[in-house]
C-alpha positions as CSV (number, residue, x, y, z in Angstrom):
1,M,-99.2,10.5,-261.6
2,P,-97.8,13.7,-260.0
3,V,-97.4,13.4,-256.2
4,P,-98.3,16.4,-254.0
5,A,-95.9,17.7,-251.3
6,D,-96.0,15.8,-248.0
7,P,-97.9,17.9,-245.4
8,T,-96.5,15.8,-242.6
9,M,-92.8,16.6,-243.1
10,L,-91.4,18.9,-240.4
11,H,-88.7,20.2,-242.8
12,P,-90.2,20.3,-246.3
13,M,-86.9,21.6,-247.6
14,P,-84.2,19.3,-246.1
15,E,-81.4,21.6,-247.3
16,Q,-83.1,24.5,-245.4
17,P,-83.6,23.5,-241.8
18,R,-84.7,27.0,-241.0
19,V,-88.1,26.2,-242.6
20,V,-90.7,24.1,-240.8
21,L,-94.2,23.1,-241.5
22,L,-96.2,24.2,-238.5
23,R,-99.0,21.6,-238.5
24,P,-96.6,18.6,-237.7
25,L,-94.7,20.9,-235.2
26,V,-97.2,22.3,-232.8
27,K,-98.4,20.3,-229.9
28,S,-100.6,22.8,-227.9
29,P,-104.3,22.1,-228.1
30,L,-104.8,25.9,-228.1
31,I,-103.1,26.2,-231.6
32,E,-104.6,24.9,-234.8
33,V,-102.7,25.1,-238.1
34,G,-103.7,24.0,-241.6
35,E,-101.6,21.9,-243.9
36,Y,-98.5,23.4,-245.6
37,S,-98.4,26.6,-243.5
38,Y,-94.7,27.2,-242.7
39,Y,-92.4,29.3,-240.5
40,D,-88.9,30.5,-241.6
41,D,-86.3,31.3,-238.9
42,P,-82.5,30.9,-239.1
43,D,-82.2,30.5,-235.4
44,D,-84.7,27.9,-234.1
45,P,-87.9,27.6,-236.0
46,T,-88.9,24.5,-234.0
47,A,-89.4,26.8,-230.9
48,F,-92.4,28.5,-232.6
49,E,-94.8,27.7,-229.8
50,T,-92.7,29.3,-227.1
51,R,-90.9,32.1,-229.0
52,N,-93.6,33.3,-231.4
53,V,-96.9,32.6,-229.6
54,L,-96.7,34.7,-226.4
55,Y,-98.7,34.9,-223.2
56,H,-100.8,32.0,-224.4
57,Y,-102.4,30.8,-221.2
58,G,-105.9,30.1,-222.7
59,P,-108.7,29.5,-223.2
60,E,-108.5,31.4,-226.4
61,K,-107.0,29.7,-229.5
62,L,-104.7,30.7,-232.3
63,V,-106.1,29.4,-235.5
64,I,-103.9,29.6,-238.7
65,G,-105.3,28.3,-242.1
66,K,-103.6,26.4,-244.9
67,F,-100.8,27.6,-247.1
68,C,-99.7,30.5,-244.9
69,A,-96.2,31.9,-245.1
70,L,-94.7,33.3,-241.8
71,G,-91.5,35.2,-242.1
72,T,-88.8,35.3,-239.4
73,G,-89.9,36.9,-236.1
74,V,-93.7,36.8,-236.7
75,R,-95.3,37.0,-233.2
76,F,-98.8,36.5,-232.0
77,I,-99.6,38.3,-228.7
78,M,-102.4,36.4,-226.9
79,N,-104.9,37.6,-224.3
80,G,-102.7,36.5,-221.4
81,A,-100.7,39.7,-221.9
82,N,-103.5,41.9,-220.7
83,H,-103.2,44.0,-217.5
84,R,-105.7,45.9,-215.5
85,M,-106.0,49.5,-216.6
86,D,-108.9,50.8,-214.4
87,G,-106.8,51.4,-211.3
88,P,-103.8,53.7,-210.5
89,S,-101.3,50.9,-211.4
90,T,-101.2,48.3,-214.2
91,F,-98.6,46.1,-212.4
92,P,-99.9,42.5,-211.7
93,F,-98.9,42.3,-208.0
94,P,-100.6,39.0,-207.2
95,T,-98.5,37.1,-209.8
96,M,-95.3,37.9,-207.7
97,G,-96.4,35.6,-204.9
98,G,-96.2,36.1,-201.2
99,S,-99.2,37.6,-199.5
100,W,-99.8,39.5,-202.7
101,A,-101.2,36.2,-204.2
102,E,-104.2,36.5,-201.9
103,H,-105.5,39.2,-204.2
104,F,-105.5,37.1,-207.4
105,D,-109.1,37.9,-207.9
106,L,-107.9,41.3,-209.1
107,L,-106.6,39.6,-212.2
108,T,-109.8,37.9,-213.2
109,G,-112.2,39.2,-215.8
110,L,-109.6,41.0,-217.8
111,P,-110.6,42.0,-221.4
112,N,-110.5,39.1,-223.7
113,R,-111.0,39.5,-227.5
114,G,-111.3,35.8,-228.1
115,D,-109.5,33.6,-230.6
116,T,-106.9,35.0,-233.0
117,V,-107.9,33.6,-236.5
118,V,-105.8,33.7,-239.7
119,G,-107.3,32.6,-243.0
120,N,-105.7,30.6,-245.7
121,D,-102.9,31.8,-248.0
122,V,-101.8,34.7,-245.8
123,W,-98.3,36.0,-246.2
124,F,-96.6,37.5,-243.1
125,G,-93.5,39.7,-243.6
126,H,-90.5,39.7,-241.4
127,G,-91.1,40.8,-237.8
128,T,-94.8,41.3,-237.9
129,T,-96.8,41.4,-234.6
130,V,-100.5,40.3,-234.3
131,M,-102.4,41.5,-231.3
132,P,-105.0,39.5,-229.4
133,G,-108.3,38.6,-231.0
134,V,-107.5,39.8,-234.5
135,R,-109.0,38.1,-237.5
136,I,-107.0,38.1,-240.7
137,G,-108.8,37.3,-243.9
138,H,-107.9,34.8,-246.7
139,G,-105.2,35.9,-249.1
140,A,-104.0,38.9,-247.0
141,I,-100.5,40.3,-247.0
142,I,-99.0,41.6,-243.7
143,G,-96.1,44.0,-244.4
144,A,-92.8,43.6,-242.7
145,G,-92.7,45.1,-239.2
146,A,-96.5,45.7,-239.1
147,V,-98.3,45.7,-235.8
148,V,-101.8,44.3,-236.5
149,T,-104.3,45.7,-234.0
150,T,-107.6,45.4,-236.0
151,D,-109.1,42.9,-238.4
152,V,-107.7,42.6,-241.9
153,P,-110.2,42.0,-244.8
154,D,-109.8,39.1,-247.3
155,Y,-107.0,39.9,-249.8
156,G,-106.1,43.1,-248.0
157,I,-102.6,44.4,-247.8
158,V,-101.7,46.1,-244.6
159,G,-98.6,47.8,-243.2
160,G,-97.3,50.1,-240.5
161,N,-97.7,50.5,-236.7
162,P,-100.6,50.3,-236.1
163,A,-101.2,48.5,-239.4
164,R,-103.4,50.3,-241.9
165,L,-105.1,48.9,-245.0
166,I,-103.0,50.0,-248.0
167,R,-105.2,48.4,-250.6
168,T,-106.9,45.2,-251.5
169,R,-105.3,42.8,-254.0
170,F,-108.5,42.5,-256.0
171,S,-111.9,44.2,-256.5
172,D,-114.9,43.2,-254.3
173,D,-116.4,41.2,-257.1
174,E,-113.1,39.4,-257.8
175,I,-112.7,38.6,-254.1
176,D,-116.2,37.1,-254.0
177,R,-115.2,34.9,-257.0
178,L,-112.0,33.8,-255.4
179,L,-113.7,32.9,-252.1
180,A,-116.4,31.0,-253.9
181,V,-114.2,29.2,-256.5
182,A,-113.7,26.0,-254.5
183,M,-117.1,24.4,-254.8
184,G,-119.1,27.0,-256.8
185,V,-120.8,28.3,-253.7
186,P,-122.8,31.6,-254.0
187,P,-120.7,34.8,-253.4
188,V,-122.7,35.4,-250.2
189,E,-121.1,32.4,-248.6
190,R,-117.6,33.9,-248.2
191,S,-116.1,31.0,-246.2
192,R,-114.6,28.6,-248.8
193,D,-111.6,29.0,-251.0
194,W,-109.1,26.9,-252.9
195,G,-106.7,26.8,-250.0
196,R,-109.2,25.0,-247.7
197,D,-111.3,22.9,-250.1
198,W,-109.2,21.7,-253.0
199,P,-107.7,18.3,-252.5
200,A,-103.9,18.4,-252.5
201,E,-103.8,16.0,-255.5
202,H,-106.0,18.5,-257.5
203,I,-103.8,21.4,-256.4
204,T,-100.8,19.5,-257.7
205,G,-102.2,19.5,-261.3
206,H,-103.0,23.3,-261.2
207,V,-100.1,24.9,-259.3
208,R,-99.2,27.1,-262.3
209,T,-102.8,28.4,-262.5
210,I,-103.0,29.0,-258.7
211,M,-99.8,31.0,-258.7
212,S,-99.9,32.9,-262.0
213,G,-103.3,32.4,-263.7
214,N,-106.2,34.8,-263.7
215,I,-109.4,34.3,-261.8
216,A,-111.3,32.9,-264.7
217,E,-108.7,30.2,-265.2
218,L,-108.8,29.4,-261.5
219,E,-112.6,29.1,-261.7
220,A,-112.2,26.7,-264.7
221,A,-109.7,24.6,-262.8
222,A,-112.0,24.1,-259.7
223,P,-112.6,20.5,-258.8
224,D,-116.3,20.6,-259.8
225,R,-115.5,22.1,-263.2
226,A,-112.1,20.8,-264.3
């Protein structure tokens, strides 16, 4: 019987140490990553939590789905990067210590856009930046060098600074079908897809359909129909 790839291996490609699976790597309780999502970096991919997730002091989370591909230099800017903008200066004086620290209340209540959430099967190009609180839909593609400041729809392709929607990969009807294909749920329930709900063993038998088939073939291969 075909055996699926091991989602617990830190280096799924031993001959390429620059590639790491993020789920077995991350330790922070503020970061959640689905199985098989990977990061590629020729320098030190194992430093992802400190080099690629910045200003992450909490309580907001970074949530990344399954089967996401993160190119070198992808960075997530978290809410801790915010500064006051309502006064003459944006400088965070209390963080410098001394008697300035007595005014730490000036740094409370800063804008917080909440969790940053990435769906399943999202491809991030080289050097992309994701700003705080952004939500990126399933199957999206983020172009190299893009700065994502607003939400990205399911199967959207975005690029630029700030990132703009270039197009969607499929029609609205096709996207509904893709998001519903896992368990045959109605299109209105746009929360399931093959990346989250198909068992790895089932995916193993249908890799070619997932990568190169059409939507009807993917629907026919779903666990409740195959």
